[in-house]
Each structure stands twice: as structure tokens, then as C-alpha cells.
N, C-alpha and C positions, 0 to 999 in steps of 0.2 A: 504494499499500499504506499501511497505517497506520504510525505510528511509536510504538513502545513509550515509555512515560513513565519517567523516571529518578526513584527515590524520594529521591535525595540531590541537592539544588541544587548546581550547579557541578561535578558529577562526570559530566556526560552524556558518552556515548561518540560519537565521530564516525561509526562505521560500525555503528551498532546494528542496522540492518535486516539487514545480510549476517550479522552474528553471530547474530541470531534465526533466520534461514533455515538456518543451518548448526548450530543447537543440537540437543541430544539430549533427547527427551521422556522424563521419568520421572513416571508417573502424571499429575497435572494440571500439574506444573511442567516447565520447560525449562531446560537448562544449556548455555550456549555457552562458547566460549573466553574471553571477557571479562565475562560477566554471567549472573546467575541471574534467570530470567523468572518472574513470579508472575502468575497470572490475576486479572482483576478484571472480571467480567462478560464482555463480548465484547472487551475490551481486554486489554492486557498492561502491566504495570509491571515495571521491572527494577532490580536491585541490582547495581552493578559488583563482580565478585569481589574486588577490591582492598578493598572496604569491609567484607568478612567477615573478622573477627578470629579467630573459632574456630567450630567445629561440633562438636557432641557428639550421640550417639544417645540417645534417650529413648523413653518410650512414655506412652501415655494409656490409661485404663481406661474402657470404654463400658459402662454399666449399663442394663439393660432388664427389663421384666417387673414385675408386681405381685405375684403369688402365689408364682411361682418366679423369683427374680432371676437373671439371666444377666450374667456379667461377662466382658468379652473385653478383652484387651490388644491395642492397635494401635501400630505404630511411629510415631515422631515424631522430627524433627530440631530440635534446639535450636541457634540461631545467635546469636552475639553479633556485632553489626553496629555500624557508625558511627552509625547512628540508634537503637540500642538492641537489646534481645533480641527475638527473633522465633522462632516456632514454625511449622514446616512439618508439618502432619499428613499421614500416609500411610496406605494401606490394606493394602499387601503388605509382608511382612517383607523380601523380596529387594530391595525399593526403596531401603532404607536404606543398605546398603553401596555400591550403585551410585551414589546421590546423593553420599555422602561421597568416593567415588572421583573422580567428575566434578568436584567442588568442590576436589579436591587436598587434602582433609583426612583422607584415609584412612590 
């Protein structure tokens, strides 16, 4: 099996494969007991949960159309981490509280 890559040098988890297998999928992301897994093509990167300082709900506005513009708000999660700010874009409103709960920030 592949091994997910840690985004923070020196903070690698010893049992990352087991944590990944037991993780819960929320849209394109996965949350385990020890890490948040982020897709990168066909591979996964991870951020240890201990590196997440704060998490706050947010939104982004999607605009489309030329003659008649359409604006739609989509949920997003703003994270403050040890490597700087990070935004997780989501599609469903119900995914945001679930992700906050799994990260222990609800």
C-alpha cells in the first residue's frame, strides 16, 4: 500500500497507514484519529491534527453566466495550521459541521 506524505517535516506519524484505513470520508477529504488527509492526484498528503491550531467555518461565492449572472455560496473551512492558513473547499452544507466535529473543533 502507498504511504501518505506528511506536510510538516519532522511530524510524521508512525502508524499513518492504519489511521488512513480507519479514517472517515467527508467529500474529497478524510479525517482519522491522528490526521487530516488531503488528496493530491492519486496520492494523499496528511496534516497531523496536532498541527491544526484553529478551524472556522467560511464560504466562497461561485459566479457564473454572462447575460444573467448566477451567484452561489458554497461552504469552506478555514484552518490555521503550523504551516500557515489553509482553506478546504466543500460542496455540501452538511459537510462543514461534520468536518468540524471530526476535527474536534465544533
